[in-house]
C-alpha positions as a Markdown table, in Angstrom:
| # | Residue | x | y | z |
|---|---|---|---|---|
| 1 | Met | 78.5 | 61.3 | 93.2 |
| 2 | Gly | 81.0 | 60.1 | 95.8 |
| 3 | Gln | 81.5 | 63.6 | 97.1 |
| 4 | Asn | 81.2 | 64.4 | 100.7 |
| 5 | Arg | 78.7 | 67.2 | 100.7 |
| 6 | Thr | 79.1 | 68.0 | 104.4 |
| 7 | Ser | 82.8 | 68.8 | 103.9 |
| 8 | Thr | 83.7 | 72.5 | 103.8 |
| 9 | Glu | 86.9 | 71.8 | 101.9 |
| 10 | Gly | 86.7 | 73.5 | 98.5 |
| 11 | Ala | 83.6 | 75.5 | 99.6 |
| 12 | Ser | 83.3 | 79.1 | 98.7 |
| 13 | Arg | 82.8 | 81.8 | 101.3 |
| 14 | Lys | 81.4 | 85.3 | 100.7 |
| 15 | Val | 83.8 | 88.2 | 100.9 |
| 16 | Thr | 83.7 | 92.0 | 100.5 |
| 17 | Phe | 86.5 | 94.4 | 99.6 |
| 18 | Leu | 87.0 | 96.9 | 102.4 |
| 19 | Gly | 83.3 | 96.6 | 103.1 |
| 20 | Arg | 82.1 | 97.1 | 99.5 |
| 21 | Gly | 81.2 | 94.8 | 96.6 |
| 22 | Leu | 80.7 | 91.0 | 96.8 |
| 23 | Gly | 82.8 | 88.1 | 95.9 |
| 24 | Leu | 83.1 | 84.4 | 96.5 |
| 25 | Arg | 86.5 | 83.1 | 97.6 |
| 26 | Ser | 87.3 | 79.4 | 97.1 |
| 27 | Pro | 90.7 | 77.9 | 98.0 |
| 28 | Thr | 91.8 | 78.3 | 94.3 |
| 29 | Lys | 90.1 | 81.5 | 93.0 |
| 30 | Leu | 88.0 | 84.6 | 93.5 |
| 31 | Thr | 84.6 | 85.1 | 91.7 |
| 32 | Leu | 83.8 | 88.9 | 91.6 |
| 33 | Leu | 80.0 | 89.2 | 91.7 |
| 34 | Val | 79.6 | 92.9 | 92.5 |
| 35 | Cys | 82.4 | 95.4 | 91.9 |
| 36 | Pro | 83.4 | 97.5 | 95.0 |
| 37 | Leu | 84.6 | 100.3 | 92.8 |
| 38 | Cys | 81.7 | 101.0 | 90.4 |
| 39 | Ser | 79.0 | 99.0 | 92.3 |
| 40 | Gln | 77.9 | 97.2 | 89.1 |
| 41 | Arg | 76.9 | 93.5 | 89.0 |
| 42 | Asn | 79.4 | 91.5 | 87.0 |
| 43 | Gly | 78.6 | 89.2 | 84.1 |
| 44 | Asp | 79.2 | 85.5 | 84.6 |
| 45 | Arg | 82.2 | 85.2 | 82.3 |
| 46 | Met | 84.1 | 88.1 | 83.9 |
| 47 | Ala | 83.0 | 87.2 | 87.4 |
| 48 | Glu | 84.7 | 83.9 | 87.0 |
| 49 | Lys | 87.9 | 85.7 | 86.0 |
| 50 | Gly | 87.7 | 87.9 | 89.1 |
| 51 | Val | 87.7 | 91.1 | 87.1 |
| 52 | Cys | 85.0 | 93.8 | 86.7 |
| 53 | Glu | 83.6 | 93.9 | 83.2 |
| 54 | Trp | 82.5 | 97.5 | 83.6 |
| 55 | Cys | 85.6 | 99.3 | 85.1 |
| 56 | Ala | 88.3 | 96.5 | 84.9 |
| 57 | Tyr | 88.8 | 96.5 | 88.7 |
| 58 | Glu | 90.9 | 93.6 | 89.9 |
| 59 | Pro | 90.5 | 93.0 | 93.7 |
| 60 | Ala | 93.6 | 92.8 | 95.9 |
| 61 | Glu | 93.6 | 89.9 | 98.3 |
| 62 | Arg | 94.7 | 92.2 | 101.1 |
| 63 | Asp | 91.4 | 94.1 | 100.8 |
| 64 | Glu | 89.3 | 91.0 | 101.3 |
| 65 | Glu | 87.1 | 90.9 | 104.4 |
| 66 | Pro | 84.5 | 88.3 | 105.5 |
| 67 | Phe | 81.0 | 89.1 | 104.4 |
| 68 | Gly | 78.4 | 90.1 | 107.0 |
| 69 | Thr | 78.4 | 88.1 | 110.3 |
| 70 | Glu | 81.2 | 85.8 | 109.2 |
| 71 | Arg | 83.8 | 88.0 | 111.0 |
């Protein structure tokens, strides 16, 4: 309540890593949903930490690219 839902401040945007995987980037953190290295879907707890639970991949910010048509 009291939040401006039309504001994009604090909103997450979809990103990939050199065209692979899927993550959500917010102003303060990265949520890793699908690993670009092993292509596995990440569990909720590790996704929130930004690390792949299957291969321990940690994405580099320099590898992030906008997802799909957001370029």
